[in-house]
N, C-alpha and C positions, 0 to 999 in steps of 0.2 A: 415526318415524325414531329409531333409537337411536345414540348416539355412545359410543364406548369411550374411556376415558381411560387412557393408559398412564403408569405411574410413570416419572418422569425417570431417565435413566441417568447415573450419576456415574462419573467416571474412576477415582476412588480409593474404597476402602471407607470407610464411615462407622463410626467407632468409638463404641461406647456406653460411657459412663462407668459405673463400678461403682455399684450402688445403695448407699444409706446402710447398709442391713443387711448387705449382702455385705462392705462395707468395715469394718464394726465388728469389731474384734478386741480384743486385750488393751488396756486403758486407752483404749478408744474411739478408736483411731488406725488409720489405713489402713497396711497393711504397706508399707514403703519399696520393696521389690522390685516390688510391683504398681504403685505410683505411678511408679517409675522406668521400668518397662516401658511403661506407658501414655504417659508423657511422651516416651519414645524413639520410639514408633510415631507419635505425633502430630507430633513434630519431624521425623522422616524423611518423613512424608507432606507436611508443609508445605514442607520443603526441596525435595522433588521437584517440587512444583507451582511453586515460585518459580524453580527451574532451568528448567522448561519455559517459563515466561513470559519469562525472560531470553532463552532461545533464540528464542522467537517474536519478541521485540522486535528481536533482532539480525537476523533474517531480514527483518523489515519495514524496518529501517534500510538494509539492503543493497538492497532493492527500491526504496526511495525514492531512494537514491543513483543506481542505474542508470537509473531512470525520469527523474530530473533531468538526467543526462548525455544521455540520448536526446532529451529535449525541447529541450535546449540545441542539440544538433546539428541538429534539425529546424528550429528557429527560424533558425539560421545559414544552412541550406540555403534556406529560404523567403526570407530577406533577399537572398541571392545571386540567386535566381531572379527576385525582384521587381526587382532592379537591372537584370538582363538584359532583362526585359520592358520596362522604362522606356527603356532604350537602343534596343531594337528599335522601339518606338513612335516615338521621336524620329527614327530613321533613315527609317522609313516615312513619317512626316509630312513630312520634308524632301524625300523623293522625290516625294510627291504634289504638293508646292508647285512643284517643278521641272517636273513634267508640266503642271500648270495654267498656269504661266508660259509654257511653250512653246506650249501650246494657245491661249492668249490672244493671242499675237503673230500679226499677220496674215501669212499665207503669201504670199510673192511670187508674183505671177501671171506665168507665162512669156509672153514677148512673141513 
């Protein structure tokens, strides 16, 4: 059985730094325009990724807020329902006691 490995896909292109020989120019220095361009591309890429992360975090914060509000409402509804069930149970219990009390009383025999 053969398995194929796919190369991971990246959202942004990966930039290669210039090699030492390509960068060698007069006085063994990299030209400032190349360095400036490279730094600009890396900076823009990083800034874009950070902006995406900030947007994702804002969406997550909003989802947590709305989920928290929904859970709070559901807990309050459950509490209300639980109180209603307790009240109904009490009413039923009292009614059963009245029925038992009347059933335990001897019924007068007609003469």
